[in-house]
C-alpha positions in Angstrom: -165.5 34.5 -83.3 -166.4 37.4 -85.5 -163.3 39.6 -86.1 -163.2 43.3 -86.6 -163.9 44.3 -90.2 -161.2 46.1 -92.1 -162.0 48.6 -94.9 -159.2 49.2 -97.4 -159.2 52.1 -99.8 -157.6 50.9 -103.0 -155.8 53.0 -105.6 -155.3 51.2 -108.9 -155.3 47.4 -109.2 -154.0 45.2 -106.3 -152.1 42.0 -106.9 -154.1 38.8 -106.9 -152.9 35.2 -107.2 -152.2 34.0 -110.7 -155.3 32.5 -112.2 -157.4 33.9 -109.5 -158.6 32.0 -106.4 -161.9 30.6 -107.6 -160.5 29.0 -110.7 -158.0 27.0 -108.6 -160.5 25.3 -106.3 -160.6 21.9 -107.9 -164.0 20.4 -108.5 -166.5 23.3 -108.8 -170.0 24.3 -109.7 -171.8 27.2 -111.4 -175.3 28.3 -110.8 -177.4 31.4 -110.6 -179.4 30.9 -107.4 -179.0 29.5 -103.9 -181.0 26.4 -104.9 -180.4 23.6 -107.3 -178.3 20.4 -107.7 -174.5 20.5 -107.9 -173.1 20.0 -111.3 -169.6 19.0 -112.2 -167.3 21.0 -114.3 -165.1 24.0 -113.9 -166.0 27.2 -112.3 -167.8 29.6 -114.5 -168.4 33.2 -113.6 -171.6 34.4 -115.4 -171.2 37.1 -118.1 -171.7 40.7 -117.0 -174.4 40.8 -119.7 -176.5 38.0 -118.3 -180.2 38.6 -118.8 -181.5 36.5 -115.8 -180.4 39.1 -113.3 -181.5 42.8 -113.8 -178.8 45.4 -113.8 -178.1 47.0 -110.4 -180.0 50.2 -109.7 -178.3 51.1 -106.5 -175.3 53.5 -106.5 -172.8 50.9 -105.3 -172.0 47.4 -106.4 -170.3 44.7 -104.3 -168.8 41.2 -104.8 -168.5 39.1 -101.6 -166.5 35.9 -101.4 -167.2 33.5 -98.6 -164.8 30.6 -98.1 -165.3 27.6 -95.7 -161.9 27.1 -94.1 -162.6 24.0 -92.0 -164.1 22.0 -95.0 -161.7 19.1 -94.6 -162.7 18.4 -91.0 -166.3 18.7 -91.8 -166.0 16.3 -94.8 -164.4 13.7 -92.5 -167.3 14.0 -90.1 -170.2 14.4 -92.5 -169.0 12.4 -95.5 -168.2 13.8 -98.9 -171.8 13.9 -100.4 -173.1 16.0 -97.5 -170.0 18.2 -97.3 -170.2 19.0 -101.0 -173.6 20.6 -100.3 -172.3 22.8 -97.5 -171.8 25.7 -99.9 -175.6 25.7 -100.5 -176.2 26.0 -96.7 -173.8 28.9 -96.7 -175.6 30.7 -99.6 -179.0 30.0 -98.0 -178.0 31.6 -94.8 -176.6 34.6 -96.7 -179.9 35.0 -98.5 -181.8 34.8 -95.3 -179.5 37.4 -93.6 -179.3 39.9 -96.5 -182.4 40.4 -98.7 -181.5 40.9 -102.3 -178.1 39.2 -102.2 -177.5 36.9 -105.2 -175.2 33.9 -105.7 -173.4 34.2 -109.0 -171.0 31.3 -108.7 -169.5 28.8 -106.4 -166.8 26.2 -105.9 -166.7 23.4 -103.3 -165.6 25.8 -100.6 -166.2 29.3 -102.0 -169.3 31.2 -102.8 -169.4 34.4 -104.9 -172.2 36.7 -103.9 -173.3 39.9 -105.5 -175.3 42.8 -104.0 -176.1 46.5 -104.6 -175.9 49.0 -101.8 -176.6 52.7 -101.0 -173.1 53.6 -99.8 -170.0 52.3 -98.3 -171.5 52.4 -94.8 -174.3 50.0 -96.0 -171.6 47.7 -97.5 -169.8 47.6 -94.2 -173.0 46.8 -92.3 -173.8 44.0 -94.8 -170.4 42.3 -94.3 -170.7 42.7 -90.6 -174.2 41.2 -90.7 -172.9 38.2 -92.8 -170.0 37.7 -90.4 -172.3 37.6 -87.4 -174.7 35.2 -89.2 -172.0 32.8 -90.2 -170.6 32.8 -86.6 -173.7 30.9 -85.5 -173.5 27.1 -85.8 -175.2 25.4 -88.8 -178.0 22.8 -88.3 -176.7 20.0 -90.6 -179.2 17.1 -90.7 -180.2 17.6 -87.1 -176.7 18.2 -85.7 -175.2 21.6 -84.9 -171.8 22.2 -86.5 -169.5 25.2 -86.5 -168.6 26.2 -90.1 -165.6 28.5 -90.1 -166.1 31.0 -92.9 -163.7 33.8 -94.1 -165.3 36.8 -95.8 -163.8 39.2 -98.2 -165.4 41.8 -100.5 -164.7 44.5 -103.1 -167.0 47.4 -103.7 -167.2 50.4 -106.0 -169.7 52.9 -107.3 -171.8 51.3 -110.0 -170.3 51.6 -113.4 -167.0 53.0 -112.1 -165.0 49.8 -112.6 -165.0 46.7 -114.7 -166.6 43.6 -113.3 -163.4 41.7 -113.8 -161.4 44.1 -111.6 -164.1 44.0 -108.9 -163.8 40.2 -108.7 -160.0 40.3 -108.8 -159.9 42.8 -105.9 -162.3 40.5 -103.9 -160.0 37.6 -104.6 -157.0 39.6 -103.4 -159.0 40.6 -100.3 -159.8 36.9 -99.6 -156.1 36.0 -99.8 -155.5 38.6 -97.1 -158.5 37.7 -95.0 -157.2 34.1 -94.8 -154.0 35.4 -93.2 -155.6 38.0 -90.9 -158.7 35.8 -90.1 -161.1 38.8 -90.3 -163.3 40.2 -93.0 -161.6 42.5 -95.5 -163.5 44.9 -97.7 -161.7 46.8 -100.5 -163.1 50.2 -101.4 -162.3 51.0 -105.0 -164.1 54.3 -105.1 -160.8 56.3 -104.7 -159.1 54.7 -107.6 -158.6 56.5 -110.9 -157.0 55.3 -114.1 -154.1 57.6 -113.4 -153.6 56.4 -109.9 -152.4 52.9 -110.5 -149.8 50.7 -109.0 -147.4 51.0 -111.9 -147.3 54.7 -111.5 -146.6 54.4 -107.8 -143.8 51.9 -108.4 -142.2 54.3 -110.9 -142.6 57.3 -108.6 -141.5 55.7 -105.3 -137.7 56.0 -105.6 -138.0 59.7 -106.5 -140.4 60.3 -103.7 -137.8 59.0 -101.2 -135.1 61.1 -102.7 -137.2 64.3 -103.0 -138.5 64.4 -99.4 -142.1 63.5 -100.2 -142.1 61.0 -97.3 -142.6 62.2 -93.7 -143.1 60.6 -90.3 -145.7 60.9 -87.7 -145.4 59.7 -84.1 -147.9 58.1 -81.8 -146.9 57.9 -78.1 -147.2 54.9 -75.9 -148.0 55.4 -72.2 -146.8 53.2 -69.3 -149.9 52.5 -67.3 -148.3 52.1 -63.8 -145.8 55.0 -64.2 -148.4 57.2 -65.9 -145.8 58.5 -68.3 -144.9 58.4 -71.9 -142.4 55.5 -72.3 -141.9 55.3 -76.1 -143.5 56.1 -79.4 -144.1 54.4 -82.8 -143.0 56.1 -86.0 -145.5 55.9 -88.9 -144.5 56.8 -92.4 -146.7 58.8 -94.8 -146.3 59.9 -98.4 -147.3 63.5 -99.3 -147.6 63.2 -103.1 -147.3 66.5 -104.9 -150.3 65.8 -107.2 -152.3 63.1 -105.4 -152.1 64.3 -101.9 -151.7 62.1 -98.8 -151.0 58.4 -99.5 -151.2 56.2 -96.4 -148.9 53.2 -95.8 -151.6 50.6 -96.7 -151.4 52.0 -100.3 -147.7 52.0 -100.8 -145.9 49.6 -98.4 -146.9 46.5 -100.4 -145.8 48.3 -103.6 -142.4 49.1 -102.0 -142.0 45.4 -101.2 -142.9 44.3 -104.7 -140.6 46.9 -106.3 -137.7 46.0 -104.0 -137.8 49.5 -102.6 -138.7 48.5 -99.0 -135.1 48.5 -97.9 -134.4 52.0 -99.1 -137.7 53.2 -97.6 -137.0 51.6 -94.2 -133.4 52.9 -94.1 -134.7 56.4 -94.9 -137.2 56.0 -92.0 -134.4 54.9 -89.7 -132.2 57.9 -90.6 -135.1 60.3 -90.0 -136.0 58.6 -86.7 -132.4 58.8 -85.5 -132.3 62.5 -86.3 -135.7 63.1 -84.5 -134.5 60.9 -81.6 -131.5 63.2 -81.1 -133.8 66.2 -81.2 -136.0 64.6 -78.5 -132.8 63.9 -76.4 -131.9 67.5 -76.7 -135.3 68.3 -75.2 -134.5 66.0 -72.3 -136.8 63.2 -73.6 -134.7 60.0 -74.2 -137.5 57.8 -75.5 -137.4 54.6 -77.5 -138.8 55.1 -81.0 -140.1 52.1 -82.8 -140.1 51.4 -86.5 -142.2 48.9 -88.4 -139.9 46.3 -90.2 -141.2 44.4 -93.2 -140.8 40.6 -93.0 -139.0 40.8 -96.3 -136.1 42.6 -94.6 -135.6 40.0 -92.0 -133.9 37.8 -94.6 -132.0 40.7 -96.2 -128.4 40.5 -95.0 -127.4 43.9 -96.5 -130.3 45.7 -94.8 -129.5 43.9 -91.4 -125.9 45.0 -91.6 -126.7 48.6 -92.5 -129.4 49.0 -89.9 -127.1 47.6 -87.2 -124.3 50.0 -88.3 -126.6 53.0 -88.3 -128.1 52.3 -84.9 -124.7 51.4 -83.4 -123.1 54.6 -84.6 -126.0 56.8 -83.5 -126.1 55.6 -79.9 -129.9 56.3 -79.6 -132.8 54.1 -78.4 -134.4 52.4 -81.4 -137.0 49.6 -81.5 -138.1 47.4 -84.4 -141.7 46.1 -84.6 -142.2 42.9 -86.5 -145.2 40.7 -87.0 -145.5 37.0 -86.3 -146.1 36.3 -90.0 -142.8 37.9 -90.8 -140.9 35.3 -88.8 -142.9 32.4 -90.1 -141.8 33.1 -93.7 -138.2 32.1 -93.0 -137.8 31.3 -89.2 -134.1 30.5 -89.2 -132.9 33.7 -90.9 -135.5 35.9 -89.2 -134.6 34.7 -85.7 -130.9 34.9 -86.4 -131.2 38.5 -87.7 -133.5 39.5 -84.8 -130.8 38.3 -82.4 -128.3 40.5 -84.3 -130.6 43.5 -83.8 -130.9 42.7 -80.1 -127.1 42.4 -79.8 -126.7 46.1 -80.9 -129.3 47.3 -78.5 -132.4 47.5 -80.7 -135.6 46.6 -78.8 -137.7 44.0 -80.5 -141.5 44.2 -80.3 -144.0 41.7 -81.7 -146.7 43.7 -83.5 -150.3 42.9 -84.2 -150.2 39.8 -81.9 -153.2 37.6 -82.4 -154.1 39.0 -85.9 -152.2 36.3 -87.8 -151.1 32.7 -87.2 -149.7 32.8 -83.6 -147.0 30.2 -83.0 -145.7 29.6 -79.5 -142.8 27.6 -81.0 -141.5 30.8 -82.6 -142.6 33.1 -79.8 -140.3 31.5 -77.2 -137.3 31.8 -79.6 -137.6 35.5 -80.4 -135.4 38.0 -78.5 -138.5 40.2 -78.0 -139.0 42.4 -75.0 -142.5 43.7 -75.9 -145.7 42.2 -77.3 -148.4 44.4 -78.8 -151.9 43.0 -78.8 -153.8 43.7 -82.0 -156.4 46.4 -81.7 -159.2 44.1 -83.0 -159.2 42.6 -79.5 -159.1 46.0 -77.8 -161.7 47.9 -79.6 -164.6 45.7 -78.3 -162.9 44.8 -75.0 -165.7 46.1 -72.8 -168.6 44.8 -75.0 -167.3 41.3 -75.9 -167.4 38.1 -73.8 -164.4 36.5 -75.4 -162.0 39.4 -76.1 -161.2 40.0 -72.4 -160.3 36.3 -71.9 -158.0 36.4 -74.9 -156.4 39.7 -73.8 -155.9 38.6 -70.2 -154.4 35.2 -71.2 -152.1 37.0 -73.7 -150.9 39.4 -71.0 -150.1 36.5 -68.6 -148.3 34.6 -71.4 -146.2 37.6 -72.3 -145.3 38.3 -68.7 -144.3 34.6 -68.2 -141.9 35.1 -71.2 -140.6 38.2 -69.6 -142.1 40.6 -72.1 -144.0 43.8 -71.5 -147.4 44.1 -73.1 -148.8 47.0 -75.1 -152.5 47.3 -76.0 -153.1 49.0 -79.4 -156.3 50.8 -80.3 -157.2 52.1 -76.8 -159.9 54.6 -77.3 -162.0 54.7 -74.2 -161.5 55.2 -70.4 -163.4 51.9 -69.8 -160.9 49.9 -71.9 -158.0 51.6 -70.2 -159.4 50.8 -66.8 -159.9 47.1 -67.7 -156.4 46.8 -69.2 -155.0 48.3 -66.0 -156.7 45.8 -63.9 -155.5 43.0 -66.2 -151.9 44.1 -65.7 -151.3 45.5 -69.2 -148.0 47.5 -69.1 -148.5 50.1 -71.9 -151.3 51.5 -74.0 -151.4 53.2 -77.4 -154.3 54.7 -79.2 -156.5 57.8 -79.8 -157.3 58.0 -76.1 -153.7 59.1 -75.7 -153.0 60.8 -79.0 -153.5 60.4 -82.7 -150.3 60.2 -84.8 -148.7 63.7 -85.0 -145.7 65.4 -86.6 -142.4 65.6 -84.7 -143.0 69.2 -83.8 -146.5 68.4 -82.4 -145.0 65.4 -80.6 -142.4 67.6 -79.0 -145.1 70.0 -77.9 -147.1 67.1 -76.5 -144.1 66.0 -74.5 -143.5 69.6 -73.2 -147.1 69.9 -72.0 -147.1 66.4 -70.5 -149.9 67.0 -68.1 -150.9 63.4 -68.6 -153.1 62.0 -65.9 -154.6 58.6 -66.7 -157.4 59.2 -64.2 -158.7 62.1 -66.2 -160.5 62.3 -69.6 -157.6 61.9 -71.9 -159.7 62.0 -75.1 -161.3 65.3 -74.0 -157.9 66.8 -73.1 -156.3 65.8 -76.4 -159.1 67.0 -78.7 -159.4 70.3 -76.9 -156.1 71.3 -78.4 -156.3 74.0 -81.0 -156.3 72.9 -84.7 -152.9 74.5 -85.2 -151.4 71.9 -82.8 -152.4 69.0 -85.1 -151.2 70.8 -88.2 -147.8 71.6 -86.8 -145.0 70.3 -89.1 
């Protein structure tokens, strides 16, 4: 099933596996077109000065990596000689789907494709077209076979970045796409030499100390009670020179720099303070914080977080992903139980986006399960997503968990989720993330009627409302 495409805006170079991905693929081939015989030897990426392919004349350049993820199973069924030619079937379909796309290298299971484009929207459309094309079974010697393919890409305005970095970003995106099981595109257009990862690593501790971080809140609505039941706190970085930096651009850096504990404890302190303010307004809501998987094995963080929440006496929830637990199940589950013991509500975030494990799910002291928005955004236009969502709701209820649907943006989706028995919804239909002052005003107004047009009601608010705080 084709998954929702994710566009990532990259500042500076992102981390990639040592040695790259393609160079580690074992037996490999190199070639300059979608046809030809496989040749042994190591992977070779053609020089950027190659003369057989004319220089791109379009304003954007893109590298796409396509990896066959069920190669081992297909090899057992087809035999090694035929399986080793699968990569040419993949490249042939890509060429049929996207005129002008060029294969510039391949391994046994990975193809590297190159294409020019008019703009980022055209790049997004290209990757979505490839994803849809690869979702159709392949005719292999008269038999139809499903070939599972993961897509990743990196794109930048032509001439704005080195070819090596473009490929490295595509490799990093592929590593992430394998985990999330959906196409990942990294947009390098926002990057500048001054805005690199090393600079952010150096500046992050001071940013926490100097108050450059701030929180926004996105409410969750209980469908049956038609009332706001809780909210998610989302951290942002207002850099004095570079402007707003979103979590996707600095959370991974905080983890790598071992600053994620300090950042999360700052978030917890701010949420506790804001929670007390909300209680003073007569709104005793549970506020959820996203917790990095790295912290679930950090004994010092766990002890300090439990101490802070226990002393504050407010309603706090922690959102964790399935992947976070899989890293070190024994420590993660034990520490999640400690959180539960001090009254912290545990929610499983982005359910379905990673490698779901029922073995771990039944052991977690979770009271809430959040269905990833990629299943919700196309809920009313997909044949499969409603089946997945309904079965997930039934599973969560059987495990005595409430269910939240993320990414609810239409009344049609809300109506279908209500019929399916979904407990809570979160998304732009209710509210975009807002400052604490705007959130307090939202709660004071609280004319919420789920039968009305929530989107129209929210976006008729004056611009000053969204800028508050």
